[in-house]
N, C-alpha and C positions, 0 to 999 in steps of 0.2 A: 504493498500500501504505496502512495508518497506520502510523503510527509506533508502534517497539517499546519500552515502559518498561525499563530496567534492571531484575531485582530487587534486592530492598532487602533489605541481610546486617543480621543482627542483630549484636550481639556478642555473643563468646562468654561464657558465665557467670562473675563474678566470685564472690571470696569474699563479697562485700557480699548473694547472693541466700540462702544462710542468714540472714541476720540477727543482730543482734545483742542483739534483742531473746527473751523466754522465748516467748511466741506462737509467733513464725515459726521461732523452732527447734524446735517443738512441732509447726509446720503442717510442714516439709521431712520430716520424717524418723519414721519409724514406731515401733511400740513395739518393745520389746528382741527382737532374738534374728528379727525378720520384715524382710521385703522391704520396702522403700518403696513406696508403692502410688501408681501412676498412674491415676485414676481415670475422667477424662471422656474422655481418648485412648489408657484402653486400655494403658499402656506404664509397664514395671516397671523399677524401679532398685536398684540394690544395698542391700543391706541398709547399715544405720545407727542404732543405738539411741540414744535422746534423750540417754543419757547419756556417750556416747563424746566422749571430749576429741578426740581426731583429727577434721580435717575431714573432712567427705562428699567423695566424688572427685566430678571436676566432671560436670555434667549433660551435656557431653558424648561424655564416656565412656560414660554411662552408658545412655543413647539413641541410638542413632547415627541422625545424621539430624534432631535435634531444631532447629536453626534452618528447618530449611525446614518442617517441620511445622506449629513457630510462628508461622511467617509466613503461610502458609496459613490456620491455626485463628482467626489473631487478627484483629481489626479494627487500623485503620491508628492510629500511634500507640499502641494498649494493649502496656504493658510486658509484652511475652512470657514474662520467666522468671519473673517472681513468682505470674503466673495461671496456667502451667503447673506451677509446683511446688505451690502452696499450694493451689491450687483442687482438683488430680487429689488430691494425696496425702491432706489433710485429710478431702477428702468419704468418699471410697472406704471409709478405712479408718472412718468416723463411721457408713458406713452397715453394714462387713461386719460391725463389731461396735462399736456404738455407742459415740461415745465412748472410743474404747482408747487414747487417749493420754493417759496418769495427769496429766501437770500439766495438761492443760484439763479434766479432770474435777473437777483437786484446787482450781484458781485458780475454779472457777464454784460452789463448796459455797461460799465465803466472799465477800461483799457489803464492799465496800473502806470499809464503815465499822466493819468489825469488826475494821481493822486493829489497833488496840489489844492487841486481848485476846490476840495471839500473846505478848507480852512475859507479859504475868498469867498465860498459863500457864503458862510459863516460870517464873516466880516460883514460884506455886504448887508445882511439882515440885521446884525444888532446896532450898525450907525443910525440904520434907518429907522428900527423897533424906538433904538434912545432918545429918540427926538420927540414920539409920541407918547412913551411909556416909560419913566425914570425909573418908579423903582418895584416894578415886579419882573419877573419872567414871562415868557409863554408858556410855560403849563400852568402858570398861575392865574391866567386870565379866567371870567366863564365865556358862554359861547355868544354874546352880544361881542363884546372885545373881541373876542376873534375874528367875528363878521367883519365887524368895522375895519379891522386892521387888513383882513385881506380885501377887502373892497377899496380901499386905499393904496394896496400894492396894486390892484389892480388897474386903476386912475393911473399912475404910475406910465404904465408897459403903451400909454398913450404920444408919450412926450416926442416931438421929433428928434431933439437928438439922442445919437445914437450911442453913445459912453454911458448917456442917463437912464435908458431902456434897457444897457444891458445892464446895470447894476440892479434894477430892480427883476429884472428876469431872475438874477442869478440871488436874490432874495426869497421869492417867489422859490426858486429850486430848492432853496435850505429849509421852506416849509415841507414842499413836497417829501425832503426825504427826512422829514420826523424830526427837526429840531433835535440833530443828536447831540447836539452842544449840552442841551439842558436832562439826556439823559444817560441813566445808569447803567443801564445792559442793552441788549440787542431786541430783547421781548419790549423793553418801554419802547424804541425806536422803530419796531414794526407796530405798535401800537399807535402811537401819535400819528406816523406816518399814514393809516389809515383812514384817522380821524382827519388830521389835515386835508388827504387827498377829496376828499366827501366835502371836505367846508368850501374849496378851492371849485370843485363842480358846480358847490349850488350857486357860486357867484360868479357862474360864466365863465371860470378861465379856457377854459379849453375852446371855447369859438373864439376868443383872443388870442389865444396862442395858435391856432387856425391861420386866422389873419395875419398873424407875423411871419407863419412859417409861408405863405403864399407870396408875402414880400421879398423874402429874403431869397426864395426861387428863381424870383425875375429881378433880381439886384445885378444888373448887366456891369455892376464897376466891379462887385466881386469875383464875376467870373472870367471878366477880362484879365484882370490883374491875376488871379490865380494860373489862366492859361499862359500867361509868358513868364510866371516864374517856374525858375529849372529845379525847382526842390518843393514839393510840398509839405508844412509841417501842421503841428496840430492847432497852433496858433492862426491859424488859416478858418479855419470851421468854428473859432469861438462861439457866433452867435446861433450857429444852426445846431449846434452841438447841447448848447443848452436849451433850448424850445423845444429839441427832441428828448432830452433827456426826462423834464418833465411830462411832455406829451406821454410816454412811453410807462414812467410812472400813476399818470393818471390811468391810462388804459388796464394795465397790466391791476392794478390794484380794485379797480371796481369791476370789473371781470369777472375776481374771485368773489363765491360765496365767504360768508365767514359765519360761524353757529351767534357770534354775539349781536349781530346784523340790527339795527334799526328798520321797524318797516319803513320809515320814510328813503332809508338807504337803499332801501329793495327797489321801491318806487325808484329813484334814481338809477339806479344799475338798469332798469329794463328801460327807461327813457333815453340813456347814452346808449344802451346798445340798438335803439331803435335808430338815432337820430345820427351814429355811427355809421350804420348802412346803406343810409337815406343819400337821397342826393340833393344835400344842402349847400354840399363847398362848390363852387363854379360849376353848378349844377351835374354833380358827380359826386363817388362816396368820395368818401374820404381814400380811401385803399387805390384810387386812381389816380388823385394828386401823389402819391408814394411811386407808384410805379411809375410817372412820369419824372420820379425823379430820377430815378435808378436807370429809365433810359436816359437822358442828359447828362447823368455823370459818363454813360459807358459811350459815350456819341464824343466825348472830347470837350463836350460845352461847360462842364461844370469840374473839374480835376477835385474840389477841395469840398466836395459833400460827403460827410464822414456818411461811409457808404453801410457799415456794420450798424449804427445807429438804425438807420431808414429801414434796415431790412429785418430787424428785429422790431421794429413799431409798427410794419407792416405785418409780419407774420402776426403779433398780440393784435392788431386790428381785425384778422381777416377771423381770427381763432374767436375773439368776439363778438363780432358781428353773424358769423354764421353756424357759429358753435364748432367743439369739439367729437370726438370720434364716439361718446354718450349720447350727446344731443344726435348725431346724425343715426346712431342706431334707432332710437326711439321714432324720428323721423322717414324712418327706410319704414317701420312696421304700420305706422300710419299711413302713408302715402302706400302701401300695401293693400291694406284695409281696405282705404278708398275706391281702388282700383278693383275691388274684387276679389285678390288673390288669396292663397293661402297663410297664413304665420309662416316665417322663417323657421326652416328647421332645426337652429340651433344660435344664440348669441356666441358671436365668432369671439367679441374680447375674451368673453368665459372661458371658450375652450382652447384662446390658446394662455390664458393665466392658469389651467390647470396641465398647460401641457408640460412633458421634460424633457432637458435637452438630452441629448447624446452625448456619451465622455467625450473628453478632448481629444487626441490622438496619442498613442503610444511615443513617450519620449525614447532617445535615441537608447540611453540603458536598459529600457525594459525591452527593445527589439532585440538586442545583442541576448539579454538573459534568457528570453525565449527561443532564439536561434538556439542556444546551445542547449537548452533542454530538450529541443528536437529531440536531439542524437540519441537522447537517452530515453526515448517513449516507449512505451510498451505499447503490446497490441491492445487496441480498446473493443471491449464487449458491447454488441448490437444493447438496445436497451426496448425493454418491454414496453406495450403503449400506455400502460398503468403508468408511469416514471415522465412520459412524455407527458401526458394530462395534467400530471403532477405539476410537471417545470411548466407549462402551460398557466395552472390557475394560481401559481404564487407568487406571492408579494411582490407588483415589479417594484417596490420602492426599499425591499431585505436587501441586508448589507451582504457583499459578498467577499469581504475581505480576507476570510476564512478558505476560504481555496485559490490555489494558485490558477491565472487563467492562461490557456498553451492556446493562443490560435496559431492558425496558418498564416503565414508572411505575406498575404497577396499584394497584389499592387493597390487595394486600398486600402489607405492608412488614416484617412479623414472621421471616419465612424471608429467608436470603439465602441460598441454597446453590449448588450446582454451576450453573452456567447453561448451558441448552441450544446447541449449534452455531448454531441460526440465529438466532441472539440474538446472536452472534459479528462479527465484522468479516471475519473470514475462515475458511478452511475449516481445520477441526481436522488439526494436523497428526498421524505415525503417533506413537504413544507412544514417550518415551524411556525406553530401557534403563537401569535402573539397578543400580550394585553390590549383590549380596545382601546385604550391610553395609549399605548404606542404608536397606531395602527393610524394612517391617512386615508379619507376616503377617496376611490378613484374611479375613473371609470373604467367597466369593463369594455373590450372592442375594440374598434377603430375609434378613434375622436370626431370624428366628421360622416354625418349621413349624406349617404350617395345621393349623388344628383343626376338628373339626366332632362336632357333639353329636347321639346317639341321635333327638334331637325335629326336628332340621332333618332328620333322615334318614327320617322318615315323613311331615312336613311334603310333603316334595320328591315321594315318594313318590303320595301324595294325590290333590296337584296334578296330578300327570301321569298316574294313573289316572283322573279326574275329566275331563281333559280326552280320553284316547286311549280310555279305556274306556265311561265313563259311570257307575262304580261305585267304592268303596273298600274296603278291606280292613284298617281301624282299621290298629290299629299292626304290621302285620306287613309286614317289611321284605324278607321273603326270596322271597316271588311277584310273579317280572315277567312274567309270561307275557301278552301279546297290545300290549308296550311296544316303540316300536320299538327298535331296534340301540344308537344314539347314548344312547338312555334310560340301556342297561345299561350302557354304558361311565360315564358319569356316575355310577352306582349305587355301580358298583366304585372309580373316582376317591373319591366321599366315603367308602365302609366303608375305603378305607387309610388315611385319613385322619381316621378317627374316634379320639374322646377321651373316657373316660368316668371323669368325676371321683369323687373321693371321697366327696364331696356326694352324687351324685346315687346312689349305692349306699346311704349312711345314708339317702336319704328313702326307698328303696325296702324298707330295711329297717324302718324305722320303722313305713310304711304294710304291711308280714306282719304286726308285732305288732299293730298297733291292730287288725285285722283278724283275728285269730285270736288269744284272749290264751290260751285254755287250751292249745290244741295247739304255740303255740309255744314255750311255757315259760321260763323268767323268764331275763332278760336278764343278761349277766353284765358289768357295767361294771367294766372297770380303773382303778385307782383311782392314775393319773396326775396329777404335780403340777395341770395344767390343768383337770383334772375337780374336782379338788381345790378349788382355788382357784373355777371357777364355781360349786360346790355352797356355798360359806362367801359369794358375792357374789349368790345367788340371792335373798334375801331383800328385799334392799335393792336391788338394782342400779340400778332407775331412780332411785334417789335419788341415788346415785354418778355416774350417766352426768348428771345437770344440773349436780352441785357442781362436776364436770368443766368443763363446758361456760358456767358462770358464771365461774370465774377463768378461763377462755384468753378469755373477750367481757374481762374488765377489763384482761388483759394484752394486748388485741390491740393495736397502734397505730393503727388506725383508731377507735377507742372513745372515746367522749368522755366527760367526767369527770361521773358524775351523782350524785344527795345519795344515791340510793336503793342505790347499786353498790355492793359488797366493796370494803373498802379491804385490797389486796394487797400494801400496803407499810409493815408494822408489823415486818419483822424486817431494812428498811435505814435506816429515817429514823432518826435520834440524839436523842438527848433535851433539846439545846441544837440552834436549826438554826444553817445559816453566817450569819457577818457580813460575810465578806468575797468578790470577785468569784470567787478562786478555791475557797475553798470550797463557793461554789452552782454553780460549772461542775462541777466534782468529784462532788457529789449528785448534780449532773442524767445525769452518764455512767451514775454507777453505779445512778440508777431507772431508765434507758432497758436498762440490762444485762442490769437484776434481772426486766424483766419479758420480754426474749428469751430468759434462761432459763427461766422460768415453763411459756412459748410453748412451748419446746423437751420442757421434760419430760411434759405433758400430753400433747402430739403421740406421742409417741413411746409413752406408757404406753397411749391407745389402740388405733393400731396393733399392738403387740407382744399386745396380748390378742383383738383381731379376728383376728388371722391365725393366736394356739394354739387358741381357740374355733373358726373355722372349719376346722382340722385334726381337732380332739378330736371335733366331732359339728357339721353345719354347723344345726342347730337353736339350740345356745347360739349361733353366731357369731349367725346373724336374731334374736335375743330382744335380745342387746348394741344390735346394727345397727339395730331398729325403734325403741329406746328414745332412740337419739342422734338419730334421723329425728324422731321426736316431741318432743325437745327441743330443733327448731333447728338442728339441726347444718350442716344444710345452706346455709342462706343463712349462717349465722355464716362459714363458712370462706369462700363467698365474698365478704362483707366484709371481711375478711382482707385476701384476693387483691386490692381495691379499694383500691389503693394505687399509687404511683409503687415499683414494685417492685422495679427496679435500686437504689432507694437504699437500701430495707429491707434489699437482700444487699450491699451495699457499705459498711452502718453500719459506723461507728467505736466502738464504744459500750465500749470497754475500757483502762485503762491499764495497760500490759504492765508497767513496772516495779512495780505495786503487786500485781502475781498470785502467787499463792503456787505454789512454795515459793523465788520467786525472791526476793519480799521479805524473806524472816529470812536467805537466806545470804547476797547482795550489802549494800554500803552506797548507802542510795536517794538519788537524784541530788534536787536543787531543784525542786520542780515550778512551772510557769507556767502562766497562762493561754492561752501561745503551743503549748507544747508536749500540753496538756491539746485545746485545739482542732483539733491537726494530727491528732492521733490518732498509732496505730500506722503500722509501714509494711505492710502484709497490704492489697492489695487487694480483698479481700471479706471478708465475714465467716460463717466455715463451718457457726457455728450457727444463722443465721437460715435457709440454703442447705438446711439437714437439714431445719427446723422446717416450710418451707416443703415439701419431697418429702413428709415426712409428712403433712402436711393433704391434698396432692393424691392421695395411698394412699388416704388414708380418703375422703374423697367420691369414688373409683373403685370401693373397694368397699361403699360405701354404695349408687350408684347402677347397678354392675353388672346385666344380667339386669332391672332393674325399673324396668317403662315409666311407672309412676308419680314415680317420683325423677327420671327422665332428663325429664322431663317437670318437673318443678321446675327443671333446670337452665335449660331454655326462656323457661320462665314469668320468672325472675329476672334474665332477660338474661346469664346467664354469658358467651357466646361472647365478646366485647369483652372482658370482665375476664381470660379464664383468653389470649386468643390479645395480650393485653400481656404475660403471664407468659412466654410466650415468648422473649422477648427477652433471658432468663438464658440465656446459654452454658453450658452444660450439660448433658450427653447425658439423665439419668436424668429430672429435673425436667421436659425437653422432652417425654421418651416419655409422661408422666402426663397433660399439658394435652395433648396430641394425643390419649390415650385417651377424655381426657372431651367433646375436640372430637366424637368419632370416633361417640359414642353419640349425639348431639344433632344430627349435621349432616344428616338426611332430614325434619329438623322446623324446619331456617333455611331454608330458601327457595332456588331457581335463581338470584336475584339474589345471595344470599351464596355459594354455591358457586362463581359464577361471577366475581368479585370477588375469592375467597380462593383461587383455585387451588395457589398456591408451599403454603396451609398443608395442602392434599387431597391435593397430592404427597409430603409429609412425612409424613404419617397414613401414606398406601400404601408409603412405604420403613421405618418405623421401626413399626408396629403392628401386630401377629398378624391373619394374614387370617383369616376364618371364609367358608367355600368358597361359601357359597350365601346370604350377609348382602350384603343390597344397601343398604350404610349409606350409600352416598351419595345416594339417589334415595328418594322417599317411599313407595312401594308397599309396607309392613312390615305385614302383616296382623293382629300381634300388637297393631297400636298403637293401639286401639280408646280414645278417650277413656274412654267413659263405663262403662269397667271397670276403671279406676283404683282405685277406692276400693274395688270388691268382692278386688280382687288383694290390696291389704293387709289385709282383714278374712280372707282365707282365710289368708294367711300368718302371720297371727295367734293365727289355733283352730289351726293346727296348730300352731303353738309351744307354746298352750297344755296340747293334747293331749298334748305331749310332759314338759312341766314336770311336767305331774298323774300321768302313769304313772309317769315313772323318779323323783318327787321327793316326791311329795305322798303318802307312806305313809297318812298318818293319814283322808284326805278319798281314798281310793277308791273304787273301784265295791264295794258290800257283794255285790252277786251272786256277784264273781267270788273271796269272800275263802273259805275253807275252813270248813266247819261241823262242830262236834262235837255229835254226837246221840247220846254216851251219858252218862245221869243221873249215874252213880259218878262220874266224870271230873268233869263240868261241877260237882256239891258238891263234889270235892275239893278247886276250884281256891284257893290263897290268896287273898283280898280284902284289902288293905290301907285296912283302913279308919280316918279323921278323927282325930286327936289329942281334939275334941272330943265326937265320938259316944260316945269311947271314954270320957267322961269321966261323961258323961250316957245312960248304958246302960240302967239301971234306968229311969231316965223315959222314955226309948224306950218300953220295955218296956209299962209299963203304960199308955200316951195310945196306942201303936198297935197292940197284942194284945191286953193284961187287959180293957181298958175297951170294947172294939168286940166284940160278937154277931160269932159265925161258923157260920154253916149248913153243919154236916158233910155232911146230906146232899146240898145241891145242891151243894157241893164235888167229891164224889166223883164224882157222875154226869158 
């Protein structure tokens, strides 16, 4: 018998797990009033607001049997506590309500180069405050006094002198930052910040800031000055940065609900969301104004725009007006009910939340050890069916460290999950029964309910009739005369799992409108926020997509510096470049962090727009997706992943003691080159993990059911790039990588499938099944390469017909317009004549009427 090794024991978590620096504290605990989320393993902990002074309960109490779970889920030598706590909680909160940790979203707004401006804002506020209030602090005033001073600051924004206006704006920014000079802890700063921001919103600060921002955008003097400068620094965008900082704080604070919110605050939140999404600013939504800033920056006319702040504000504005993924899920269920469709088979958010990640790849030492033991392997006995059943029914979360895993070293090392019993040295013993407190409820079977499209049923019936009867009946899916009984059962099974999407209904309705434009009547378009935003983006949507992808390319870690690329570092580089090694290291961390935040914001904006447009109308989604494809979004995302993805996920481009609000409440320790090089105590960067998952989801949405775009994945050799991304041990990221591998598996050849059987097994276990989809084989009838260009052209024609019918009223078909045949009403219409014509009316009469002979006989005939 082979010798068994005793299971390794993990020490119970100590108070050091929580961490003493702000990022760790933000990573461990959830937002106020919410339970701490445990994403990748689907574990739930107790509630613990970030501002709570009490230490959180030990993880061993919150999660029964956590050391055993950690031992199974993590590779050897991996710091289990930190991975479980920080990865799970941060990522799931980041996905359910992106960036719901207020501390993290506040810290990312400011670059480390902006640190000295915190004290400058405080100085501007206190100088003005002491003129009117001498013997009290801001925190000691009552609500009426607060409101009076806020109105006074708002009046100061209307002065014409730029310097005075900037000082007042800095004072308002200090108020929005929570008047941190009078607070003793981060919790106090956040509480006063929330109170102050609702106060500023109540007196109408946001609308005044929008007007100032519009004025700064049109400031041609600043733009021309920035264009002529050889090097742009932080000082060139001071006014814009102050305005964007205030607006970001308002949007980010107001959009998040808290337990202690007053009734009037909830009313203000609903009103603010409605105004933010309505076309009130230059007859367009506020998001369109920010998109205009992005295109102006990329065109080179305004290189001084602080693009990171613009993109962050754009993301939070879209998130506030359209809603996050949970709201999207509820809107989807409501829309299906309105259209008379059956409810969704499952909640995708909950399914992914409970999904378990496959183990990371084996290390080099493990592979060497396996190769050495392979020579000593004894003959393996066959296993009885009872033992196989016991293996299939055992607890999937049970620790496996008591046995040595000895797997064949095939070419597929990207997923080292559960080993099959035939590959073990001994027969699997019966499953050990654990007490109920140590067991975690997990769904049995596959995580997703299988789906079948109407088109799939039609194709199946067509092929069956051609084979057994010799003729077809088109789209008839009910007639089964002459078909064998097994075919009847197959059709019944397919219809049981038939899924009709909202997009299919919308395409059918659009075809009906085009087929019968007169009898179909006028379409009633509901003016929801997504519809209003699409109407605002429609005229220049291709330029917006190109601009976002240009900035994404410049911020990607795999991009090389080129002379023609845009400069995205205008709002991070100081006026005077660093002179010491420490300053250079700090600036290097700041620049890398700056790029990561830009990637995060762009990926979140694109994904939110794609999902909301797809729900609102499928052709709005297809229009945006097609322009992303035309702008080379697919190769750009693949280029982004063509790097050491584990290094990107575990990058430590942050200095925790310089993050806001920690840096304004505590005394800062002395920074050294060693401390900067060591980074913080986080084992991964959840910001980069969030960006990677967003980009994978965008790639999935662009390629789903599109054979031409799937072939682009094959042509660009995405399989090895995506397979490397499977090394990241996070369930959601692995799911979307496996989806992308699934759609192209049939084109990769038999040898690839043979040498990547573990990846194929993972696809089967984690990705939704389409019952008659031969994804693992190359017999797809729709995959005709000569039809790819025709497919895109047909889609483009459908999109153009939709946009022309619904939005292009000026150039609509004149044959379908009503005609007025009454002479009196036609002559009685009031015609607006141009001003120059009215001035020269006598001249026109003389030249066009009196000087020309008129043959009245011919006219009367």
